[in-house]
C-alpha positions, 0 to 999 in steps of 0.5 A: 078489253081483256088484253087491256085489263090484263095489261093494267093488272100486270103494270099495277101489281105491287109484286114484281112480275117477270116473264121468262122463256125456257132459256132463262131470257127475260121477255117482259117485266113490270114496273114493280120488278124494275123497282125491286131490282133497281133497273130503269124502264125496259132495262130488264128485257132480254137479260138472263134471269141468272143475273138476278138470282145466280145461285138458284137459276139451275134449280129453277130451270130444273123445277120448270122442266119437272112442273111442265111435265107433272103439274101446272101449279105454282112453285114457291121458293122462300128466302132466295138470295137476289142481286140488285143492279150494282151488286147489292144483295137482298132476300126475296120470296118467289112464286113461279107459274108455268104457262103455255102461250102460242105453244111456247113454254113461258114462266111467270115469276112473281117476286116479293122483297123480304125485309133485311134481318137488320131492318127486321131487328130494328122494327121488332121492338116498335112493331111489338108495341104497335101490335099490342096497341092495335090489338087492344083497339080492334073491335074484337080479338085475334086468336091462335088455337088448336084445331080441336073441338074445344078450340084450345086457346094458345094466344088471344088478345085482351079484347076477348074479355069484352066479348066473353066476360072471361079473362085471357088467363081463364083460357090460357090456364084452361079454366074455360075452353072456347068450344064450351061457350059456343051455343050447342045448336051452332057448334056442329055447324061451326066445326064442319064449316072450319074443317071444310075450309081447312081441307081446301086450305081456304080462309073461312068466315062464319057467324055463330052464337056464344054464351058469355060468363054472365049468361048473355047470348052474343052473335060473333063473326069470325074470320080465320085460316089454318096454319100448316107445317112443312108436311101440310099438316094443320097445326093451329087456327089463327084469326079474328073474332068480332062481336056482331050482336048489335049488327045481327039485331040491326039486320033483324030489325031491318026486316020488320021495321024499315023506318028505323034503317036510317037511324040504325045505319047512322049508328054503325061505324061502317059505311053502308050502301044499298045498290041495285043489280046494275050497281046504282047507288040507292042509299048511302050512309058513311061516318065522318071518319071514312072519306071514301068519296069526294062528294058523298052527298051527291052519290045517290043515283050514280053508278059504281062504274063512274065512282070506283077505279076500273079494277075495283068496279069489275070485282064489285060488279061480279060480287053483287051479281054472285050475292043476288044469285046465291043469296048469301053474304060475300066478302070483298077486300081492296085497297085505294091509293096503295095505302088504304085497305077496305073490307066490304061485306055484300049482303043480299036484301032481295032479288034486286038489291044488296047492302054493302057494309064497308070497313076501313081495315088499314090498321088491321092490315098494318097489325098483321104486317107487324105481327109478320115482322115480329115473327120473322125477327124472332126466327132470325135471331140466333143469339140468346135473347132475354127481355126484362121489365124495367117498369117493375121492381127488381127488373123481372125476366118476361121473355127468353128464347130457345137459345137461352135454354140451350146455353144455360140449361134453364127452361123459360118457365124456371126463370120468368119473374126472376132477376137475371143475377141468379146466373152469377150464383155467388160470383158477384165480385166482377168488374163486368157486373159493376159496369152492367149495373151502372148502365142499367141504373142510368138506362144505357146500353153496354157490352160486357163478358161475365162469368155465369153459371149454368143450371148444372153449376158449370161455369161459362163466359157470357158475352152480353150486350144490353140495350134499353127500350124507351116508349114514345114518351121517352120512358124506359120500359124494358131492357133486351139482353143478347148474349153468346157463350164465349167460354172456349174463346175466353179460356183460349185467350187466357191460356195463350197469355199464360203459355206465352209467359212460359215461353218468355221464362224459357227464353229468359233462361229462368230456372227449370224449377220455376218454369215447372211450378208455373206449368203446374199452376196453369194446369191446376187452374184449368183442370179442377180437381186435378193435381200435377207432378213433373218427373225427370228421367235419369237415363244412367240410373233409370230413375224418375225424380220429382221436379215439381210437386207444389200441391201433392200430399207429402205422404204421396210425394215420398212414394212417387218422388223417386221411381225406378222405371224398370220396375213398372211399379206405377203408371208413371214408370210404365209411361216412361218405359213404353213412351206411351200415355197411360190413362186410368179413368177409375183407379178402383177398377185397376188391377195393376200397380196394387201398391201404387193404387192403395196409396193413391186411393188413400190420398183421395185420388180416383184417376191418373193420367200420365204423359211421356215427355220427349226430346227433339230426338224422340227420346223419353226425358220425363213424365207429366202426370195428373192425379184427379179427385174425380173418376174421368178421362180427358176430353178434347180440350183437356188433351189439347191443353196437356199436349201444349203443356208437354211440348213446353216442358220438352223445350224447357227440359231440353234447353236445361240439358243443353245448357248443362252439357255445354257448361260441362263440355267447355270445362272439359275442353279447358282442362284438356287444352291445359293438359296438352299444353303442359305435355308439349312444354315438357316434351320440348324441354326434354328434347332441348336437354337431350340436344345439350347433352349431345353437344357436351359429349363432343368434348371427349371421345370417350365421354362422347361414346359413353354419352352417345350410348346414354343418349341413344338409350334415352332417344329410344326411350323418348321415341317409345314415349313419343310413339305411345303418345302419338298412338294414343293421341285422343280424338286426333293424330300426330304426323311428321313430314320432311321438306320433300313432302314425304310423310315419315310418321303418322299415328293416333286414334283418328286414323280410323276415321282417316281410313289410313292403315300405315303409322310408324313405318310410313314413308310415302309422298303426299302425292301417293296418299290415295285418301286425298284428292288433288285439291287436298294434296295441293293444300297439304303441300302448301301447308308443309311449305309454309311450315318448313319456312318457319311459320306456325300455322293453326287452322280448321279443316273439314275432312270426311264429315268431321271438323279438325283443328290443325296446328303445324310446327317447324322441326329443327335439326342439330344445325338449327335448320328446319328440315321437318314439319310437325302436324297435330290434328284434333277432331273438334266435330262435337265442339263445333256442333255445340258451338253451332247449336249455341249460335243457332239458338242465339240467332233464333233468339235474335230473330224472335226478339226482332220479330217480337218488336216488329209484331208489337209495332205492327200489331199496335198500328193495325189494331189501333186504327180499327179500335179507334174507328169502333170507339168513335162509331160506338160514341156516335151510336150512343149520341144518335140513339133517338128516333129518326137517326136509324140510318146513321146508327146503321152506318156506324154499326156497319163501320164497327162490323167492318173493322171487327172483321178486319181485326179478326182477319189480322188475328187469323194471320197471326194464328196461321203464322204461329202455327207455321213457325211452330211447325204444328199445323196438321192437314185434315184433307177431305173430298169437296167441290172446289167450284161450289166451295169458291162460290161460298167464299165469294158470297161471304166476302162480297160484303167487304167489296168497295162500291161498284166492284164486281167479282166474276167466277169463271170455270169450264167444268161444272165440278172439280173434285179435290182432296185437300184441307178446306181450312187451308184452301179457305185461307189461300183463296180468301187472302187472294180475293181480299187483297184484290178488293183491298188494292183495287179502286171502286167500280172495277172487276175482279176475275177468278178463274178455276181450271184443272189439268193433269190432276192439278188445280189452277186458281187465278185471281186477277184485279185491276188495282195498283199493281206491284213493281218488279223490285217489290215482286222479289220480296212479295212472299216474305213475312211482314213485307209491304210493297212501297206503293201500298204503305198507305193501306192497312195490312200486316204483310203476312197474307201472301207469306201465309198463302205461299207457305200453305201452298207449299204445304199442299205440294203446290206453287204460286206465281205472280204477274203484275205491272205497276198501276196495271193490275195484278194476277196471282196464280195458284197451282196444287194437286187435286189428290182426287184418287185418294 
């Protein structure tokens, strides 16, 4: 009989019950457990408990071991993440009871499914309305009070007025204490009874008397229990109190006048039954509203065994026996048909009979459940919540949560009864305010970003979503506002836009003055009470000269407009001289720079921040200084903003410097080329005249001798001039070789770079010049040969790290035969470097334009699709706002969340790309366990899985400690898993393996997706690359490029192994750095 009873209890329990052995294997599971986890009959048997609650299996096993040794009491675990068959997640509460059966340790696990947060939030508003309605209909009142002898009321329902004559406000405002109206004779008894129950952590039920406001004595019945905190300390009492004066009077009347029993029983709204010790019905009275039995008129004479379910019969029989034996009232609760709840009070009449008073408490149970839902929902909400009464004038605030106080600084008591417009101060001219007012006027929902102001007056951007609440009559009753402080995000968005405009100005080569003025505008718009100045450093004069000071007082500008840095007469000059930032929080306390200090204070400046501006070669090229009207030092956000501003100024100033130098170099080069051309032309004419004169001297021997002497002298002079020109030839050299490849002359400033010591007295064969290798000697001889054959050559060559422009010219003898060749070398290394810089700048600009075009095109496509989905889903939600369409609204909200997450992922990719391209990514390594870290990532990304997809994590080691940047690891693993989900079909497995070997971590992500062709694998890690077979799937083409770059940054490698339509495996390897 006992075995059948236990089996019946096991199978009929509404809580899921599972028996597991010490190894975590499920021995048996009841029907409720199979329903909770979506398994068929018997399907749970013999599988491991870790399949249902994987993340807490080890903790539970450890608790089992401890509890077997220390205690046999229940183990309670709250809000545990569990998985249904198919992978769907949900929360459960678990109670674990270790027992021993046949010397074997067995663990009984009770599961109770918790409503999901989204369901809770949807039920919150309706549950609150029902709760208030139900509380108002209860034949008494519910309460929450302190555990003191005054029973100080913290919450009470409106039924208290009917019972005591005092209003709710009388108790809440402490004009009267509940303990003061308890009859003095009963008060000590009531206090002791409650304290005994609390000590045993049991529910108490008690009868006592009170004196009402009108002086009437009433009998009350109270049922309650203690509320305990996490330290098992009682913090409150909660319960229900009912006026039972009529029932007490009725019971007294029954003792004296049995004849009135029937009439009195019929007047009571409860079912009353008289039973004997054996459970036979002696008398029966039931109101028409309660249908406990099919044929109540035939119930007398029958036994409860034949009219009650077996489980309820056993409880009732036991309670009757205990009531008669102990001579006091017993309370029995039970339910029928899984939906109707009843409460029976068993009252002793004599030694053989009892009176059973049965009440339908279904609505009470629902009210308690609704109250529990409401409390959980409020606890789960992390956003700022505000509720206003739409039925009262000016929509007064009736509720705010803790998050509202944390964001705004206003306590709840300071804002109740006010309209929420006070948060805008006088800043009401906002488009968002107009949008919100229109929605409120029309009883609609909307989402806006407002400029709001905290209690201390500081501005913050408030992302607000308002939702209208309608009652059953479709009358607007309330508005609920959920908000987040998005100040940092909003400011960063505005700053990024402004920074981008500055970069465009630089790319468009706008004037440095315009760029500087725009920079000052950005800094002054974002740093209240501060004025900026940009100073350029002249390295020749060592002076700082003002570039931009749009709002600096004129008297102060005249002093600061030009400063010698060697004098260190102000923080600007000191910053330029030392190359360090100079932060002065309060000028009044500063004992340096007295003259500067006096002028600054005179102009109302109390603080000064100076930051040096560096070139790409880490040389100071200017100073950026801010003067503040308040005394303070920069905070993290301000440091970050100023750093970005200084970087922009560095780019702009250096670009301007390069542009000016390039213009000047081109101008000098043109002048130098023209001068050289004129010198060569003049020398050629001189040589021609000399030859002509030598021919004429042959007409006469005497004239010839005379002319010869003159020619010899002039030749000597010309030779001296030639030698002087050759020796001082700037940044170059002049050489002459004969037709036998002998170097007969070489000289010029560039011989030092040639490391060639001989000059005018040179006569050496090209093969004997040891500074040339064999290939170079062959090349030079080829040039000589071509020149001797009459060619004029012009070419560029590289020699010993320098670039030279080489020009060759054939030289004729008196018979106009070519027997020598003239070589002119010009060192154009600097000129080539300038050209290279220009070409690189042009190429980068072209790449930037190309990337910008591709970015705009791709971003437009990638954002348009999710935005369209969000818009359509929002429209559907608006149209499906009625009761009964909750599932459709949930589906559309899920679509919005999914697409918003996709857009966030795209923005993350763009941000990572920007950091990588700018080279501004800094690593912040820390020690952590890569196994646990990957588990958390898998939990986060599971929501984006397709139907039937499973993610399996394999690792031989329990822990692998590494020292790396968690942000970078998160991006790498998240991208690989997201790709595996995205490019794999439904109902497939995704496998993740983690191992370590020789201080290296190996992560392998394997899917069963569409695969990658060999041709596409060659370009897989290029930015914006999309495989041909994946063009129909959304993506930016940046994910794997970012993974590759971040892996390289960690000192690691990434490999891919894939075949078309046969899945893909990515392998990432990087050092653990565990010894750091």
